[in-house]
C-alpha positions as CSV (number, residue, x, y, z in Angstrom):
1,M,-68.4,71.9,227.7
2,E,-65.8,69.8,228.0
3,P,-62.9,69.0,225.4
4,T,-62.9,64.9,224.6
5,F,-59.3,63.6,224.7
6,E,-59.2,63.3,221.4
7,Q,-59.6,67.3,221.1
8,L,-57.1,67.3,223.6
9,M,-54.7,65.7,222.2
10,A,-55.3,67.4,218.8
11,Q,-54.3,70.4,220.3
12,L,-51.8,69.2,222.0
13,D,-50.3,68.0,218.7
14,A,-50.7,70.8,216.8
15,I,-48.7,72.4,219.6
16,V,-45.9,69.7,219.1
17,K,-45.8,70.5,215.2
18,E,-45.7,74.7,215.7
19,L,-42.5,74.2,218.4
20,E,-40.5,71.6,216.0
21,N,-41.2,73.5,213.0
22,D,-39.4,76.4,214.6
23,A,-41.8,79.2,213.2
24,L,-42.2,80.6,216.7
25,G,-40.3,83.7,218.5
26,L,-38.9,82.8,221.9
27,E,-42.1,84.4,223.8
28,K,-44.7,83.1,221.8
29,S,-42.7,79.4,221.7
30,I,-42.7,80.3,225.3
31,A,-46.7,80.6,225.3
32,A,-47.0,77.5,223.6
33,Y,-45.3,74.7,225.5
34,Q,-46.7,76.6,228.5
35,K,-50.2,75.4,226.9
36,G,-49.1,72.1,226.0
37,M,-48.4,71.7,229.4
38,E,-51.4,72.3,230.5
39,L,-53.3,70.3,227.8
40,S,-50.6,67.4,228.8
41,K,-52.3,67.9,232.7
42,L,-55.2,67.6,230.8
43,I,-55.0,64.8,229.0
44,A,-53.2,62.7,232.2
45,T,-56.5,63.1,233.7
46,K,-58.7,61.8,231.5
47,L,-56.7,58.9,231.2
48,Q,-56.8,57.9,235.0
49,Q,-60.3,58.7,235.0
50,A,-60.6,55.8,232.4
51,K,-58.2,53.7,233.8
52,D,-59.9,54.2,237.3
53,L,-63.5,53.5,235.6
54,L,-62.1,50.6,234.0
55,V,-60.6,48.9,237.3
56,E,-63.7,49.6,239.0
57,R,-65.9,47.6,236.0
58,A,-63.5,45.0,236.4
59,D,-63.6,44.3,239.8
60,D,-67.6,43.9,239.7
């Protein structure tokens, strides 16, 4: 099952907090950043899908 928007946001928030705390080493920080970017793209896709749906329904 595909994660929800809220689940993706929670994961991204957790990564941001880890990166802000400077508790990760360089390699783990890079991996976390890359994961965050992947999550960001998924979130953007979900938001675009929601926008498209709202626009479609508004045109009906």
